[in-house]
N, C-alpha and C positions, 0 to 999 in steps of 0.2 A: 707625264703620267705613265707612259709606256715603260720607261726605265724603272719607275717606282713599282709598278705592277709586276714587272719581270723580276725585280729584286725580292719582292714579297714571295712570289712563287718559288724563286730559287732558294731563299732562306727556309721556306716551309719544306721544300723537298730535301734540303740538307739536314733537316731535323733541328734547326736552331729554335731555341725557346723564344716565344713572343714575336713571331715574324711580322704580324700586322702592326704592332706598335713600333717596331724597328723600321718598318716601311714608312709609316707616317712620320717618324723622326727624320728619316732620309728625305722625304718630301719637304718637310719643314726646313731642313738645312739647305736644300737646293733653292727653296723659295726665298730664304734669307739672302742667299747669294744673288738671286735675281733682283730682290729689292735694292740691295746695295749697288748693283750695276745700273739699274734703271734710275736710281736716285742720282748717281754720278752723271749719267747721261742727261737727265732733266736739268740739273743745276748747270751743267756745262752749256746746255742750249740757251740758258738765260743770258749768256754773255756771247752773242754772235760775233762781236768784234775780235774776240780772242781766237776764234776758229775760222775766220774768213767765211762766215755764214753759218748755217745750221748743219749739223751732221751727227752721226752716231759716234760716240766716243769710246766704245769698248765692244769686243766681240760678243759678249753675252747679250747686251742690249740689241745688237744687230740680229742675233738669232731670234730674239723675242719679237722685235718690231718689224724687221724685214726692210725692204727697199722703198716701199711706196708711201707717198704722201707725208713726208717728214714735216712736222710742225711742233711748236712748243706745246700746243694743246694735246697732240697725239702722245708726245713723250710724257706729259703730266698724267694723261688718262691711263697709260700703261703702268706708270709708277704707282698710281693710286690703286689700280686693280691688283697689282702684285702685293700691295700692303694688305688688302682685304683677304686675298688668298692665304697669305702668310699667317694672319691673325686667325683665320678659320682653322688652319692646320694646327697651329699652336693650341687652340682651344679644343680641338678634336683629340689631341694626343692623350690627355688624362682619361678621357672616356674609353678610348680604345684599349689603353693599358689596363684599366679597371675591368673591362669586359673580358680581356684575355686572362687576367688573374682569376676572375670569377669562374670562367670556363675551366681553367686548369684545376681550381679547387674542386669543382663539381666532378671532374673526371677522376681526380685522386680519391674523392670520397666514394665514388661508385666502383673503384677498384680497376679502372681502365688505364691507370697510370699516366 
């Protein structure tokens, strides 16, 4: 969230059009990456014989889950939560884009450019 907030502020300061919708799109993209990595980690944990026990299978999953209390239920919970966050961001995007367009149209109509 810090990276996304920083990117929104940076885009806004640079004068880029629609910085909020672009920030939400960036968050959705990063969230999709997290879903893919957590899904791979969870499915890999379902076959402990292949890995000589349970473990984290990629660096992104490690950044999200950390070192403590690894279990299949923890991996599944992290994967499910990332799906919910991704869906929320994907559903939020059209609303943010519409609000930015409406705000831009109001500013143009008022002559504030």
